[in-house]
Chimera marker file (.cmm) of the C-alpha trace (Angstrom):
<marker_set name="trace">
<marker id="1" x="-0.167" y="-0.191" z="-0.120" r="1" g="1" b="0" radius="0.5"/>
<marker id="2" x="1.459" y="3.527" z="-0.858" r="1" g="1" b="0" radius="0.5"/>
<marker id="3" x="1.515" y="6.227" z="1.707" r="1" g="1" b="0" radius="0.5"/>
<marker id="4" x="-1.586" y="7.885" z="0.344" r="1" g="1" b="0" radius="0.5"/>
<marker id="5" x="-3.774" y="5.122" z="0.808" r="1" g="1" b="0" radius="0.5"/>
<marker id="6" x="-2.574" y="4.363" z="4.299" r="1" g="1" b="0" radius="0.5"/>
<marker id="7" x="-3.434" y="7.819" z="5.245" r="1" g="1" b="0" radius="0.5"/>
<marker id="8" x="-7.111" y="7.220" z="7.286" r="1" g="1" b="0" radius="0.5"/>
<marker id="9" x="-9.828" y="10.173" z="7.818" r="1" g="1" b="0" radius="0.5"/>
<marker id="10" x="-13.059" y="9.243" z="9.132" r="1" g="1" b="0" radius="0.5"/>
<marker id="11" x="-11.793" y="5.834" z="9.655" r="1" g="1" b="0" radius="0.5"/>
<marker id="12" x="-11.297" y="4.920" z="5.734" r="1" g="1" b="0" radius="0.5"/>
<marker id="13" x="-8.363" y="5.371" z="3.617" r="1" g="1" b="0" radius="0.5"/>
<marker id="14" x="-8.113" y="7.580" z="0.570" r="1" g="1" b="0" radius="0.5"/>
<marker id="15" x="-8.717" y="4.609" z="-1.700" r="1" g="1" b="0" radius="0.5"/>
<marker id="16" x="-11.591" y="3.319" z="0.162" r="1" g="1" b="0" radius="0.5"/>
<marker id="17" x="-13.264" y="6.819" z="0.287" r="1" g="1" b="0" radius="0.5"/>
<marker id="18" x="-12.816" y="7.528" z="-3.369" r="1" g="1" b="0" radius="0.5"/>
<marker id="19" x="-14.312" y="3.911" z="-3.816" r="1" g="1" b="0" radius="0.5"/>
<marker id="20" x="-17.676" y="4.778" z="-1.962" r="1" g="1" b="0" radius="0.5"/>
<marker id="21" x="-17.952" y="8.334" z="-3.673" r="1" g="1" b="0" radius="0.5"/>
<marker id="22" x="-17.566" y="6.513" z="-6.952" r="1" g="1" b="0" radius="0.5"/>
<marker id="23" x="-20.256" y="3.949" z="-5.902" r="1" g="1" b="0" radius="0.5"/>
<marker id="24" x="-22.830" y="6.083" z="-4.040" r="1" g="1" b="0" radius="0.5"/>
<marker id="25" x="-22.364" y="9.066" z="-6.790" r="1" g="1" b="0" radius="0.5"/>
<marker id="26" x="-25.325" y="9.568" z="-9.190" r="1" g="1" b="0" radius="0.5"/>
<marker id="27" x="-25.143" y="6.814" z="-11.942" r="1" g="1" b="0" radius="0.5"/>
<marker id="28" x="-26.695" y="8.907" z="-15.034" r="1" g="1" b="0" radius="0.5"/>
<marker id="29" x="-30.351" y="9.769" z="-13.605" r="1" g="1" b="0" radius="0.5"/>
<marker id="30" x="-30.075" y="7.206" z="-10.865" r="1" g="1" b="0" radius="0.5"/>
<marker id="31" x="-29.555" y="8.059" z="-7.201" r="1" g="1" b="0" radius="0.5"/>
<marker id="32" x="-27.631" y="4.958" z="-5.666" r="1" g="1" b="0" radius="0.5"/>
<marker id="33" x="-29.162" y="3.900" z="-2.203" r="1" g="1" b="0" radius="0.5"/>
<marker id="34" x="-27.038" y="2.447" z="0.842" r="1" g="1" b="0" radius="0.5"/>
<marker id="35" x="-30.317" y="0.359" z="1.754" r="1" g="1" b="0" radius="0.5"/>
<marker id="36" x="-29.902" y="-1.150" z="-1.670" r="1" g="1" b="0" radius="0.5"/>
<marker id="37" x="-25.973" y="-2.118" z="-1.385" r="1" g="1" b="0" radius="0.5"/>
<marker id="38" x="-23.121" y="-1.704" z="-3.906" r="1" g="1" b="0" radius="0.5"/>
<marker id="39" x="-23.457" y="-4.472" z="-6.800" r="1" g="1" b="0" radius="0.5"/>
<marker id="40" x="-20.210" y="-6.191" z="-7.233" r="1" g="1" b="0" radius="0.5"/>
<marker id="41" x="-19.302" y="-7.742" z="-10.677" r="1" g="1" b="0" radius="0.5"/>
<marker id="42" x="-18.534" y="-11.787" z="-10.554" r="1" g="1" b="0" radius="0.5"/>
<marker id="43" x="-15.821" y="-13.839" z="-12.543" r="1" g="1" b="0" radius="0.5"/>
<marker id="44" x="-17.030" y="-14.770" z="-16.007" r="1" g="1" b="0" radius="0.5"/>
<marker id="45" x="-14.111" y="-16.882" z="-16.904" r="1" g="1" b="0" radius="0.5"/>
<marker id="46" x="-11.051" y="-18.734" z="-15.147" r="1" g="1" b="0" radius="0.5"/>
<marker id="47" x="-10.948" y="-20.937" z="-12.015" r="1" g="1" b="0" radius="0.5"/>
<marker id="48" x="-13.201" y="-18.296" z="-10.044" r="1" g="1" b="0" radius="0.5"/>
<marker id="49" x="-15.988" y="-18.235" z="-12.278" r="1" g="1" b="0" radius="0.5"/>
<marker id="50" x="-19.335" y="-17.021" z="-10.819" r="1" g="1" b="0" radius="0.5"/>
<marker id="51" x="-17.413" y="-15.614" z="-7.680" r="1" g="1" b="0" radius="0.5"/>
<marker id="52" x="-17.973" y="-11.958" z="-6.808" r="1" g="1" b="0" radius="0.5"/>
<marker id="53" x="-14.726" y="-9.858" z="-8.088" r="1" g="1" b="0" radius="0.5"/>
<marker id="54" x="-13.907" y="-7.424" z="-5.321" r="1" g="1" b="0" radius="0.5"/>
<marker id="55" x="-11.887" y="-4.240" z="-6.172" r="1" g="1" b="0" radius="0.5"/>
<marker id="56" x="-9.163" y="-3.686" z="-3.318" r="1" g="1" b="0" radius="0.5"/>
<marker id="57" x="-10.780" y="-1.031" z="-1.442" r="1" g="1" b="0" radius="0.5"/>
<marker id="58" x="-13.834" y="-3.247" z="-1.253" r="1" g="1" b="0" radius="0.5"/>
<marker id="59" x="-11.835" y="-6.294" z="-0.009" r="1" g="1" b="0" radius="0.5"/>
<marker id="60" x="-10.284" y="-3.836" z="2.335" r="1" g="1" b="0" radius="0.5"/>
<marker id="61" x="-13.466" y="-2.782" z="3.577" r="1" g="1" b="0" radius="0.5"/>
<marker id="62" x="-14.660" y="-6.174" z="4.105" r="1" g="1" b="0" radius="0.5"/>
<marker id="63" x="-11.716" y="-7.325" z="5.573" r="1" g="1" b="0" radius="0.5"/>
<marker id="64" x="-11.907" y="-4.401" z="8.070" r="1" g="1" b="0" radius="0.5"/>
<marker id="65" x="-15.501" y="-5.376" z="9.105" r="1" g="1" b="0" radius="0.5"/>
<marker id="66" x="-17.155" y="-2.162" z="7.761" r="1" g="1" b="0" radius="0.5"/>
<marker id="67" x="-19.068" y="-3.847" z="4.942" r="1" g="1" b="0" radius="0.5"/>
<marker id="68" x="-20.245" y="-7.403" z="4.351" r="1" g="1" b="0" radius="0.5"/>
<marker id="69" x="-20.613" y="-9.287" z="1.052" r="1" g="1" b="0" radius="0.5"/>
<marker id="70" x="-24.157" y="-10.972" z="0.431" r="1" g="1" b="0" radius="0.5"/>
<marker id="71" x="-23.556" y="-13.604" z="-2.279" r="1" g="1" b="0" radius="0.5"/>
<marker id="72" x="-26.942" y="-15.266" z="-2.061" r="1" g="1" b="0" radius="0.5"/>
<marker id="73" x="-28.156" y="-12.543" z="-4.445" r="1" g="1" b="0" radius="0.5"/>
<marker id="74" x="-27.736" y="-12.236" z="-7.798" r="1" g="1" b="0" radius="0.5"/>
<marker id="75" x="-25.615" y="-10.133" z="-8.697" r="1" g="1" b="0" radius="0.5"/>
<marker id="76" x="-23.779" y="-9.891" z="-5.318" r="1" g="1" b="0" radius="0.5"/>
<marker id="77" x="-24.065" y="-6.927" z="-3.321" r="1" g="1" b="0" radius="0.5"/>
<marker id="78" x="-22.031" y="-5.364" z="-0.420" r="1" g="1" b="0" radius="0.5"/>
<marker id="79" x="-23.729" y="-3.646" z="2.528" r="1" g="1" b="0" radius="0.5"/>
<marker id="80" x="-22.528" y="-1.853" z="5.243" r="1" g="1" b="0" radius="0.5"/>
<marker id="81" x="-22.395" y="-3.195" z="8.662" r="1" g="1" b="0" radius="0.5"/>
<marker id="82" x="-23.319" y="-1.271" z="11.561" r="1" g="1" b="0" radius="0.5"/>
<marker id="83" x="-19.859" y="0.070" z="12.273" r="1" g="1" b="0" radius="0.5"/>
<marker id="84" x="-19.771" y="0.648" z="8.583" r="1" g="1" b="0" radius="0.5"/>
<marker id="85" x="-22.519" y="2.997" z="8.635" r="1" g="1" b="0" radius="0.5"/>
<marker id="86" x="-21.157" y="4.880" z="11.458" r="1" g="1" b="0" radius="0.5"/>
<marker id="87" x="-18.160" y="5.309" z="9.409" r="1" g="1" b="0" radius="0.5"/>
<marker id="88" x="-20.278" y="6.460" z="6.176" r="1" g="1" b="0" radius="0.5"/>
<marker id="89" x="-22.182" y="8.863" z="8.450" r="1" g="1" b="0" radius="0.5"/>
<marker id="90" x="-18.979" y="10.451" z="9.581" r="1" g="1" b="0" radius="0.5"/>
<marker id="91" x="-17.578" y="10.738" z="6.214" r="1" g="1" b="0" radius="0.5"/>
<marker id="92" x="-20.710" y="11.957" z="4.827" r="1" g="1" b="0" radius="0.5"/>
<marker id="93" x="-20.944" y="14.701" z="7.455" r="1" g="1" b="0" radius="0.5"/>
<marker id="94" x="-17.430" y="16.043" z="6.453" r="1" g="1" b="0" radius="0.5"/>
<marker id="95" x="-17.954" y="18.503" z="3.589" r="1" g="1" b="0" radius="0.5"/>
<marker id="96" x="-14.013" y="18.092" z="2.978" r="1" g="1" b="0" radius="0.5"/>
<marker id="97" x="-14.861" y="14.180" z="2.184" r="1" g="1" b="0" radius="0.5"/>
<marker id="98" x="-18.233" y="14.295" z="0.495" r="1" g="1" b="0" radius="0.5"/>
<marker id="99" x="-19.973" y="17.071" z="-1.859" r="1" g="1" b="0" radius="0.5"/>
<marker id="100" x="-22.981" y="18.010" z="0.127" r="1" g="1" b="0" radius="0.5"/>
<marker id="101" x="-24.519" y="18.851" z="-3.680" r="1" g="1" b="0" radius="0.5"/>
<marker id="102" x="-23.477" y="15.459" z="-5.090" r="1" g="1" b="0" radius="0.5"/>
<marker id="103" x="-24.119" y="13.323" z="-2.063" r="1" g="1" b="0" radius="0.5"/>
<marker id="104" x="-27.488" y="15.301" z="-0.749" r="1" g="1" b="0" radius="0.5"/>
<marker id="105" x="-29.390" y="11.606" z="-1.492" r="1" g="1" b="0" radius="0.5"/>
<marker id="106" x="-26.926" y="9.779" z="0.764" r="1" g="1" b="0" radius="0.5"/>
<marker id="107" x="-27.043" y="12.270" z="3.502" r="1" g="1" b="0" radius="0.5"/>
<marker id="108" x="-31.091" y="12.433" z="3.814" r="1" g="1" b="0" radius="0.5"/>
<marker id="109" x="-30.640" y="8.415" z="3.688" r="1" g="1" b="0" radius="0.5"/>
<marker id="110" x="-28.591" y="8.664" z="6.679" r="1" g="1" b="0" radius="0.5"/>
<marker id="111" x="-30.575" y="11.322" z="8.344" r="1" g="1" b="0" radius="0.5"/>
<marker id="112" x="-27.705" y="13.841" z="8.155" r="1" g="1" b="0" radius="0.5"/>
<marker id="113" x="-29.356" y="17.220" z="8.365" r="1" g="1" b="0" radius="0.5"/>
<marker id="114" x="-27.173" y="19.573" z="6.032" r="1" g="1" b="0" radius="0.5"/>
<marker id="115" x="-26.074" y="22.819" z="7.711" r="1" g="1" b="0" radius="0.5"/>
<marker id="116" x="-27.692" y="26.299" z="6.733" r="1" g="1" b="0" radius="0.5"/>
<marker id="117" x="-24.454" y="26.921" z="4.542" r="1" g="1" b="0" radius="0.5"/>
<marker id="118" x="-24.343" y="23.479" z="3.200" r="1" g="1" b="0" radius="0.5"/>
<marker id="119" x="-28.102" y="24.098" z="1.707" r="1" g="1" b="0" radius="0.5"/>
<marker id="120" x="-27.085" y="25.855" z="-1.662" r="1" g="1" b="0" radius="0.5"/>
<marker id="121" x="-29.020" y="23.637" z="-4.157" r="1" g="1" b="0" radius="0.5"/>
<marker id="122" x="-32.618" y="23.204" z="-4.657" r="1" g="1" b="0" radius="0.5"/>
<marker id="123" x="-32.137" y="19.414" z="-4.496" r="1" g="1" b="0" radius="0.5"/>
<marker id="124" x="-30.792" y="19.612" z="-1.048" r="1" g="1" b="0" radius="0.5"/>
<marker id="125" x="-33.522" y="22.021" z="0.106" r="1" g="1" b="0" radius="0.5"/>
<marker id="126" x="-36.142" y="19.491" z="-1.376" r="1" g="1" b="0" radius="0.5"/>
<marker id="127" x="-34.914" y="16.879" z="1.628" r="1" g="1" b="0" radius="0.5"/>
<marker id="128" x="-37.820" y="17.973" z="3.870" r="1" g="1" b="0" radius="0.5"/>
<marker id="129" x="-40.612" y="17.878" z="0.841" r="1" g="1" b="0" radius="0.5"/>
<marker id="130" x="-42.085" y="15.040" z="1.833" r="1" g="1" b="0" radius="0.5"/>
<marker id="131" x="-39.396" y="12.777" z="-0.066" r="1" g="1" b="0" radius="0.5"/>
<marker id="132" x="-39.876" y="14.150" z="-3.576" r="1" g="1" b="0" radius="0.5"/>
<marker id="133" x="-36.770" y="15.420" z="-5.441" r="1" g="1" b="0" radius="0.5"/>
<marker id="134" x="-37.207" y="19.044" z="-6.610" r="1" g="1" b="0" radius="0.5"/>
<marker id="135" x="-35.479" y="20.056" z="-9.490" r="1" g="1" b="0" radius="0.5"/>
<marker id="136" x="-31.824" y="20.586" z="-9.949" r="1" g="1" b="0" radius="0.5"/>
<marker id="137" x="-30.193" y="23.847" z="-11.323" r="1" g="1" b="0" radius="0.5"/>
<marker id="138" x="-29.909" y="22.076" z="-14.743" r="1" g="1" b="0" radius="0.5"/>
<marker id="139" x="-33.859" y="21.878" z="-15.039" r="1" g="1" b="0" radius="0.5"/>
<marker id="140" x="-33.888" y="18.406" z="-14.796" r="1" g="1" b="0" radius="0.5"/>
<marker id="141" x="-35.824" y="16.259" z="-12.455" r="1" g="1" b="0" radius="0.5"/>
<marker id="142" x="-34.413" y="13.295" z="-10.139" r="1" g="1" b="0" radius="0.5"/>
<marker id="143" x="-38.289" y="11.676" z="-10.165" r="1" g="1" b="0" radius="0.5"/>
<marker id="144" x="-39.120" y="10.175" z="-6.781" r="1" g="1" b="0" radius="0.5"/>
<marker id="145" x="-37.180" y="9.119" z="-3.969" r="1" g="1" b="0" radius="0.5"/>
<marker id="146" x="-37.805" y="5.367" z="-3.097" r="1" g="1" b="0" radius="0.5"/>
<marker id="147" x="-38.934" y="4.417" z="0.369" r="1" g="1" b="0" radius="0.5"/>
<marker id="148" x="-36.356" y="2.210" z="2.009" r="1" g="1" b="0" radius="0.5"/>
<marker id="149" x="-37.938" y="-0.514" z="4.052" r="1" g="1" b="0" radius="0.5"/>
<marker id="150" x="-36.802" y="-3.446" z="6.249" r="1" g="1" b="0" radius="0.5"/>
<marker id="151" x="-34.171" y="-3.986" z="8.678" r="1" g="1" b="0" radius="0.5"/>
<marker id="152" x="-31.326" y="-2.022" z="6.710" r="1" g="1" b="0" radius="0.5"/>
<marker id="153" x="-33.635" y="1.075" z="7.002" r="1" g="1" b="0" radius="0.5"/>
<marker id="154" x="-33.722" y="0.933" z="10.711" r="1" g="1" b="0" radius="0.5"/>
<marker id="155" x="-29.896" y="0.503" z="10.836" r="1" g="1" b="0" radius="0.5"/>
<marker id="156" x="-29.432" y="3.395" z="8.450" r="1" g="1" b="0" radius="0.5"/>
<marker id="157" x="-31.467" y="5.909" z="10.238" r="1" g="1" b="0" radius="0.5"/>
<marker id="158" x="-29.943" y="5.034" z="14.129" r="1" g="1" b="0" radius="0.5"/>
<link id1="1" id2="2" r="1" g="1" b="0" radius="0.2"/>
<link id1="2" id2="3" r="1" g="1" b="0" radius="0.2"/>
<link id1="3" id2="4" r="1" g="1" b="0" radius="0.2"/>
<link id1="4" id2="5" r="1" g="1" b="0" radius="0.2"/>
<link id1="5" id2="6" r="1" g="1" b="0" radius="0.2"/>
<link id1="6" id2="7" r="1" g="1" b="0" radius="0.2"/>
<link id1="7" id2="8" r="1" g="1" b="0" radius="0.2"/>
<link id1="8" id2="9" r="1" g="1" b="0" radius="0.2"/>
<link id1="9" id2="10" r="1" g="1" b="0" radius="0.2"/>
<link id1="10" id2="11" r="1" g="1" b="0" radius="0.2"/>
<link id1="11" id2="12" r="1" g="1" b="0" radius="0.2"/>
<link id1="12" id2="13" r="1" g="1" b="0" radius="0.2"/>
<link id1="13" id2="14" r="1" g="1" b="0" radius="0.2"/>
<link id1="14" id2="15" r="1" g="1" b="0" radius="0.2"/>
<link id1="15" id2="16" r="1" g="1" b="0" radius="0.2"/>
<link id1="16" id2="17" r="1" g="1" b="0" radius="0.2"/>
<link id1="17" id2="18" r="1" g="1" b="0" radius="0.2"/>
<link id1="18" id2="19" r="1" g="1" b="0" radius="0.2"/>
<link id1="19" id2="20" r="1" g="1" b="0" radius="0.2"/>
<link id1="20" id2="21" r="1" g="1" b="0" radius="0.2"/>
<link id1="21" id2="22" r="1" g="1" b="0" radius="0.2"/>
<link id1="22" id2="23" r="1" g="1" b="0" radius="0.2"/>
<link id1="23" id2="24" r="1" g="1" b="0" radius="0.2"/>
<link id1="24" id2="25" r="1" g="1" b="0" radius="0.2"/>
<link id1="25" id2="26" r="1" g="1" b="0" radius="0.2"/>
<link id1="26" id2="27" r="1" g="1" b="0" radius="0.2"/>
<link id1="27" id2="28" r="1" g="1" b="0" radius="0.2"/>
<link id1="28" id2="29" r="1" g="1" b="0" radius="0.2"/>
<link id1="29" id2="30" r="1" g="1" b="0" radius="0.2"/>
<link id1="30" id2="31" r="1" g="1" b="0" radius="0.2"/>
<link id1="31" id2="32" r="1" g="1" b="0" radius="0.2"/>
<link id1="32" id2="33" r="1" g="1" b="0" radius="0.2"/>
<link id1="33" id2="34" r="1" g="1" b="0" radius="0.2"/>
<link id1="34" id2="35" r="1" g="1" b="0" radius="0.2"/>
<link id1="35" id2="36" r="1" g="1" b="0" radius="0.2"/>
<link id1="36" id2="37" r="1" g="1" b="0" radius="0.2"/>
<link id1="37" id2="38" r="1" g="1" b="0" radius="0.2"/>
<link id1="38" id2="39" r="1" g="1" b="0" radius="0.2"/>
<link id1="39" id2="40" r="1" g="1" b="0" radius="0.2"/>
<link id1="40" id2="41" r="1" g="1" b="0" radius="0.2"/>
<link id1="41" id2="42" r="1" g="1" b="0" radius="0.2"/>
<link id1="42" id2="43" r="1" g="1" b="0" radius="0.2"/>
<link id1="43" id2="44" r="1" g="1" b="0" radius="0.2"/>
<link id1="44" id2="45" r="1" g="1" b="0" radius="0.2"/>
<link id1="45" id2="46" r="1" g="1" b="0" radius="0.2"/>
<link id1="46" id2="47" r="1" g="1" b="0" radius="0.2"/>
<link id1="47" id2="48" r="1" g="1" b="0" radius="0.2"/>
<link id1="48" id2="49" r="1" g="1" b="0" radius="0.2"/>
<link id1="49" id2="50" r="1" g="1" b="0" radius="0.2"/>
<link id1="50" id2="51" r="1" g="1" b="0" radius="0.2"/>
<link id1="51" id2="52" r="1" g="1" b="0" radius="0.2"/>
<link id1="52" id2="53" r="1" g="1" b="0" radius="0.2"/>
<link id1="53" id2="54" r="1" g="1" b="0" radius="0.2"/>
<link id1="54" id2="55" r="1" g="1" b="0" radius="0.2"/>
<link id1="55" id2="56" r="1" g="1" b="0" radius="0.2"/>
<link id1="56" id2="57" r="1" g="1" b="0" radius="0.2"/>
<link id1="57" id2="58" r="1" g="1" b="0" radius="0.2"/>
<link id1="58" id2="59" r="1" g="1" b="0" radius="0.2"/>
<link id1="59" id2="60" r="1" g="1" b="0" radius="0.2"/>
<link id1="60" id2="61" r="1" g="1" b="0" radius="0.2"/>
<link id1="61" id2="62" r="1" g="1" b="0" radius="0.2"/>
<link id1="62" id2="63" r="1" g="1" b="0" radius="0.2"/>
<link id1="63" id2="64" r="1" g="1" b="0" radius="0.2"/>
<link id1="64" id2="65" r="1" g="1" b="0" radius="0.2"/>
<link id1="65" id2="66" r="1" g="1" b="0" radius="0.2"/>
<link id1="66" id2="67" r="1" g="1" b="0" radius="0.2"/>
<link id1="67" id2="68" r="1" g="1" b="0" radius="0.2"/>
<link id1="68" id2="69" r="1" g="1" b="0" radius="0.2"/>
<link id1="69" id2="70" r="1" g="1" b="0" radius="0.2"/>
<link id1="70" id2="71" r="1" g="1" b="0" radius="0.2"/>
<link id1="71" id2="72" r="1" g="1" b="0" radius="0.2"/>
<link id1="72" id2="73" r="1" g="1" b="0" radius="0.2"/>
<link id1="73" id2="74" r="1" g="1" b="0" radius="0.2"/>
<link id1="74" id2="75" r="1" g="1" b="0" radius="0.2"/>
<link id1="75" id2="76" r="1" g="1" b="0" radius="0.2"/>
<link id1="76" id2="77" r="1" g="1" b="0" radius="0.2"/>
<link id1="77" id2="78" r="1" g="1" b="0" radius="0.2"/>
<link id1="78" id2="79" r="1" g="1" b="0" radius="0.2"/>
<link id1="79" id2="80" r="1" g="1" b="0" radius="0.2"/>
<link id1="80" id2="81" r="1" g="1" b="0" radius="0.2"/>
<link id1="81" id2="82" r="1" g="1" b="0" radius="0.2"/>
<link id1="82" id2="83" r="1" g="1" b="0" radius="0.2"/>
<link id1="83" id2="84" r="1" g="1" b="0" radius="0.2"/>
<link id1="84" id2="85" r="1" g="1" b="0" radius="0.2"/>
<link id1="85" id2="86" r="1" g="1" b="0" radius="0.2"/>
<link id1="86" id2="87" r="1" g="1" b="0" radius="0.2"/>
<link id1="87" id2="88" r="1" g="1" b="0" radius="0.2"/>
<link id1="88" id2="89" r="1" g="1" b="0" radius="0.2"/>
<link id1="89" id2="90" r="1" g="1" b="0" radius="0.2"/>
<link id1="90" id2="91" r="1" g="1" b="0" radius="0.2"/>
<link id1="91" id2="92" r="1" g="1" b="0" radius="0.2"/>
<link id1="92" id2="93" r="1" g="1" b="0" radius="0.2"/>
<link id1="93" id2="94" r="1" g="1" b="0" radius="0.2"/>
<link id1="94" id2="95" r="1" g="1" b="0" radius="0.2"/>
<link id1="95" id2="96" r="1" g="1" b="0" radius="0.2"/>
<link id1="96" id2="97" r="1" g="1" b="0" radius="0.2"/>
<link id1="97" id2="98" r="1" g="1" b="0" radius="0.2"/>
<link id1="98" id2="99" r="1" g="1" b="0" radius="0.2"/>
<link id1="99" id2="100" r="1" g="1" b="0" radius="0.2"/>
<link id1="100" id2="101" r="1" g="1" b="0" radius="0.2"/>
<link id1="101" id2="102" r="1" g="1" b="0" radius="0.2"/>
<link id1="102" id2="103" r="1" g="1" b="0" radius="0.2"/>
<link id1="103" id2="104" r="1" g="1" b="0" radius="0.2"/>
<link id1="104" id2="105" r="1" g="1" b="0" radius="0.2"/>
<link id1="105" id2="106" r="1" g="1" b="0" radius="0.2"/>
<link id1="106" id2="107" r="1" g="1" b="0" radius="0.2"/>
<link id1="107" id2="108" r="1" g="1" b="0" radius="0.2"/>
<link id1="108" id2="109" r="1" g="1" b="0" radius="0.2"/>
<link id1="109" id2="110" r="1" g="1" b="0" radius="0.2"/>
<link id1="110" id2="111" r="1" g="1" b="0" radius="0.2"/>
<link id1="111" id2="112" r="1" g="1" b="0" radius="0.2"/>
<link id1="112" id2="113" r="1" g="1" b="0" radius="0.2"/>
<link id1="113" id2="114" r="1" g="1" b="0" radius="0.2"/>
<link id1="114" id2="115" r="1" g="1" b="0" radius="0.2"/>
<link id1="115" id2="116" r="1" g="1" b="0" radius="0.2"/>
<link id1="116" id2="117" r="1" g="1" b="0" radius="0.2"/>
<link id1="117" id2="118" r="1" g="1" b="0" radius="0.2"/>
<link id1="118" id2="119" r="1" g="1" b="0" radius="0.2"/>
<link id1="119" id2="120" r="1" g="1" b="0" radius="0.2"/>
<link id1="120" id2="121" r="1" g="1" b="0" radius="0.2"/>
<link id1="121" id2="122" r="1" g="1" b="0" radius="0.2"/>
<link id1="122" id2="123" r="1" g="1" b="0" radius="0.2"/>
<link id1="123" id2="124" r="1" g="1" b="0" radius="0.2"/>
<link id1="124" id2="125" r="1" g="1" b="0" radius="0.2"/>
<link id1="125" id2="126" r="1" g="1" b="0" radius="0.2"/>
<link id1="126" id2="127" r="1" g="1" b="0" radius="0.2"/>
<link id1="127" id2="128" r="1" g="1" b="0" radius="0.2"/>
<link id1="128" id2="129" r="1" g="1" b="0" radius="0.2"/>
<link id1="129" id2="130" r="1" g="1" b="0" radius="0.2"/>
<link id1="130" id2="131" r="1" g="1" b="0" radius="0.2"/>
<link id1="131" id2="132" r="1" g="1" b="0" radius="0.2"/>
<link id1="132" id2="133" r="1" g="1" b="0" radius="0.2"/>
<link id1="133" id2="134" r="1" g="1" b="0" radius="0.2"/>
<link id1="134" id2="135" r="1" g="1" b="0" radius="0.2"/>
<link id1="135" id2="136" r="1" g="1" b="0" radius="0.2"/>
<link id1="136" id2="137" r="1" g="1" b="0" radius="0.2"/>
<link id1="137" id2="138" r="1" g="1" b="0" radius="0.2"/>
<link id1="138" id2="139" r="1" g="1" b="0" radius="0.2"/>
<link id1="139" id2="140" r="1" g="1" b="0" radius="0.2"/>
<link id1="140" id2="141" r="1" g="1" b="0" radius="0.2"/>
<link id1="141" id2="142" r="1" g="1" b="0" radius="0.2"/>
<link id1="142" id2="143" r="1" g="1" b="0" radius="0.2"/>
<link id1="143" id2="144" r="1" g="1" b="0" radius="0.2"/>
<link id1="144" id2="145" r="1" g="1" b="0" radius="0.2"/>
<link id1="145" id2="146" r="1" g="1" b="0" radius="0.2"/>
<link id1="146" id2="147" r="1" g="1" b="0" radius="0.2"/>
<link id1="147" id2="148" r="1" g="1" b="0" radius="0.2"/>
<link id1="148" id2="149" r="1" g="1" b="0" radius="0.2"/>
<link id1="149" id2="150" r="1" g="1" b="0" radius="0.2"/>
<link id1="150" id2="151" r="1" g="1" b="0" radius="0.2"/>
<link id1="151" id2="152" r="1" g="1" b="0" radius="0.2"/>
<link id1="152" id2="153" r="1" g="1" b="0" radius="0.2"/>
<link id1="153" id2="154" r="1" g="1" b="0" radius="0.2"/>
<link id1="154" id2="155" r="1" g="1" b="0" radius="0.2"/>
<link id1="155" id2="156" r="1" g="1" b="0" radius="0.2"/>
<link id1="156" id2="157" r="1" g="1" b="0" radius="0.2"/>
<link id1="157" id2="158" r="1" g="1" b="0" radius="0.2"/>
</marker_set>
C-alpha cells in the first residue's frame, strides 16, 4: 500500500473513500441507495467463475468489518455493517470528504441534516418536501425518492 492509501481520515483510507464516493454518486439519472447495497461484478471465466470480483478497496472494507458481502443475491452486493454505517455517516457529514450537493441523497438517507451554509442547491433544499426531489439547477427532475423498507432502513436511520 502506498502512503496516500494508508492515511486514515474518518476511519477510511483514501482509496476506500474514493471507492465509496464512486459507487454512491449519481449514475446517469439514478441515485444509488445505501440500503440497496453496492453491486459487485462476478468472475466470468477462469477458476473463480461465478465468484464475486471485489476491487481492492472493497476487499479492504470487508476485511476490516465495515462492509459485508451478500453473495446469495444475484448480482452479489456489498452492504455496510453497523460500524461501517457509523463510518459512512462520519464521512458524509464532512464537507471535505463528500460534496454536500452531489451526495445530498445519501445524507438524507442517513439522516444527516445539512448545515444552513451547506444548503445551496434546490436538490438539498428538497429534503424536507415529503421525499420528492426538486429539479436541480440544470432544470432536470430526479424523480421520486424510493422509500427504504426493512431492517436495513432501520439500521441506516439510527
